[in-house]
C-alpha positions in Angstrom: -21.8 -4.8 -23.4 -20.5 -4.1 -19.9 -17.9 -6.7 -18.9 -17.8 -8.4 -15.5 -14.9 -9.1 -13.2 -15.4 -11.2 -10.1 -12.5 -10.4 -7.8 -11.0 -11.9 -4.7 -11.0 -15.4 -6.0 -9.3 -17.8 -3.6 -10.3 -21.3 -4.7 -11.1 -23.3 -7.8 -14.8 -23.8 -7.1 -15.5 -20.0 -7.0 -13.5 -19.4 -10.1 -15.4 -22.1 -12.0 -18.7 -20.8 -10.7 -17.9 -17.3 -11.8 -16.8 -18.2 -15.3 -19.6 -20.8 -15.9 -22.2 -18.1 -14.9 -20.8 -15.7 -17.4 -18.1 -13.6 -15.7 -15.6 -12.2 -18.2 -12.7 -12.1 -15.8 -11.6 -13.4 -12.4 -9.3 -11.5 -10.1 -6.6 -12.7 -7.7 -5.3 -10.5 -4.9 -1.6 -10.7 -4.5 -1.5 -7.6 -2.2 -2.0 -7.9 1.6 -5.7 -8.8 2.1 -8.1 -11.2 3.7 -8.4 -12.5 0.1 -4.6 -12.8 -0.5 -3.5 -15.8 -2.6 0.0 -16.9 -3.5 1.1 -16.9 -7.2 1.4 -20.7 -7.1 -2.3 -21.0 -5.9 -3.5 -18.7 -8.7 -1.6 -20.6 -11.3 -3.2 -23.9 -10.3 -6.7 -22.3 -10.6 -5.9 -20.5 -13.9 -4.8 -23.7 -15.5 -8.2 -25.3 -14.8 -10.6 -22.6 -15.9 -11.9 -22.2 -19.5 -9.2 -20.9 -21.9 -11.0 -17.7 -22.9 -11.4 -16.6 -19.3 -9.3 -13.5 -18.4 -7.2 -13.6 -15.2 -6.3 -10.4 -13.4 -3.7 -10.0 -10.7 -4.2 -7.2 -8.2 -1.1 -5.6 -6.7 -0.8 -2.6 -4.4 2.4 -0.6 -3.9 4.7 -3.6 -4.4 8.2 -3.4 -5.9 8.3 -3.7 -9.7 10.6 -6.7 -9.6 8.3 -8.5 -7.2 5.3 -7.8 -9.4 7.2 -9.2 -12.4 8.1 -12.4 -10.6 4.5 -13.0 -9.4 3.1 -12.3 -12.8 5.5 -14.8 -14.3 4.8 -17.4 -11.7 1.0 -17.1 -11.7 0.5 -16.7 -15.5 -2.1 -14.0 -15.1 -3.2 -12.1 -18.2 -3.7 -8.6 -16.9 -2.1 -6.6 -14.1 -4.2 -4.4 -11.9 -2.2 -1.7 -10.0 -4.3 -0.7 -7.0 -2.0 1.7 -5.2 0.1 4.7 -5.9 2.4 3.1 -8.4 4.2 5.4 -10.8 3.1 5.6 -14.5 6.5 4.0 -15.5 5.3 0.7 -14.1 2.7 0.4 -16.8 5.2 0.2 -19.6 7.6 -2.3 -17.9 5.2 -5.2 -17.1 4.7 -6.9 -20.4 1.0 -7.2 -19.7 -2.1 -5.1 -20.2 -2.6 -2.9 -17.2 -5.7 -1.7 -15.3 -4.8 1.3 -13.0 -7.0 1.9 -10.1 -7.9 5.6 -9.4 -8.9 6.3 -5.8 -12.2 8.2 -5.6 -12.5 10.6 -2.7 -15.5 12.5 -1.5 -14.2 15.7 -3.2 -13.3 14.0 -6.5 -14.7 15.8 -9.5 -14.8 14.9 -13.2 -11.9 17.3 -13.8 -9.7 15.9 -11.0 -10.5 12.4 -12.1 -9.3 13.2 -15.7 -6.1 14.8 -14.2 -5.4 11.7 -12.1 -5.8 9.5 -15.2 -3.6 11.6 -17.5 -0.1 10.2 -16.6 -1.1 6.6 -17.2 -1.0 4.7 -20.5 -3.2 1.7 -19.6 -5.9 -0.5 -21.0 -8.5 0.7 -18.5 -9.0 2.6 -15.3 -10.7 1.1 -12.3 -12.6 3.7 -10.2 -12.9 2.7 -6.6 -13.3 4.7 -3.3 -11.8 1.9 -1.1 -9.8 -1.3 -1.0 -12.5 -3.9 -0.5 -14.4 -1.5 1.8 -17.8 -1.9 0.0 -18.2 1.9 -0.3 -20.0 3.4 -3.3 -19.3 6.8 -4.8 -21.1 9.5 -6.8 -21.2 7.8 -10.2 -22.3 11.1 -11.9 -18.7 12.3 -11.9 -17.9 9.7 -14.5 -20.5 10.8 -17.0 -19.0 12.3 -20.1 -15.6 10.6 -19.7 -14.9 8.8 -23.0 -12.2 6.5 -21.5 -12.7 2.8 -20.8 -13.5 2.6 -17.1 -14.4 -0.2 -14.7 -16.6 0.7 -11.8 -16.0 -0.8 -8.4 -17.0 -0.2 -4.8 -20.1 -1.4 -3.0 -21.6 -3.1 -6.0 -24.0 -6.0 -5.6 -27.0 -7.5 -7.4 -29.3 -4.8 -5.9 -27.5 -1.8 -7.4 -25.2 -2.8 -10.3 -28.1 -2.4 -12.8 -28.3 1.3 -11.8 -24.6 2.0 -12.6 -24.8 0.0 -15.8 -27.8 2.0 -17.1 -26.4 5.3 -16.0 -22.8 5.0 -17.3 -22.6 2.0 -19.7 -19.1 1.4 -18.4 -16.6 -0.8 -20.0 -16.8 -3.0 -16.9 -17.9 -3.6 -13.4 -15.9 -5.2 -10.6 -17.4 -7.1 -7.7 -15.8 -8.7 -4.7 -17.5 -8.5 -1.3 -20.9 -7.9 -2.9 -21.1 -11.6 -3.9 -19.5 -13.1 -0.8 -20.6 -15.2 2.1 -17.4 -14.3 3.9 -14.1 -12.8 2.8 -12.8 -14.9 0.0 -15.8 -17.2 -0.1 -18.3 -16.5 -2.9 -22.0 -17.0 -2.9 -23.1 -18.7 -6.2 -26.6 -17.3 -6.0 -25.3 -13.7 -5.6 -22.8 -14.2 -8.5 -25.7 -15.5 -10.7 -28.0 -12.6 -9.7 -25.2 -10.0 -10.2 -24.3 -11.2 -13.7 -27.9 -11.5 -14.7 -28.6 -7.9 -13.7 -25.6 -6.6 -15.6 -26.7 -8.5 -18.7 -30.2 -7.3 -18.3 -29.2 -3.7 -18.2 -26.3 -3.7 -20.7 
């Protein structure tokens, strides 16, 4: 079954809504962003959600020591490295790691595999932008037998297509279920999750 991460959580109500509607994970953005939260904020939210909910911290090109401090302070379960971090980070964080691979217009299946090769991680997140809402040519992922999470431009209206096409390990949604940056729409979260479950 395809797992679901609702990212860009900034408040407790949205976190509870996502988990109660069936999201497997919630994401907190510690990098510079309209959806940025402080580790202390994330910790307060994490402490109040269901115990089996996975929390993910999103970092982008930050110093390793800073990431370690924010991981410790927030209590997140999984680190998502969203920038050009070296592969050495992945073995020094004491957490499971998701590594984002940037998808460009000229990315091919072969170049995607080459980009993944240096990293020893739990999963790769494939995304053409940083919260830009862009989609990419999903066909380049076909035939790759590595756990991948698809992101970029997903919403209730198209997530079923990617699930049926790729059967990915996971899908990641942020702006596709929002009213405004950092403010989620419960109806869109419900519809998104329902579509993933229907097509899994």
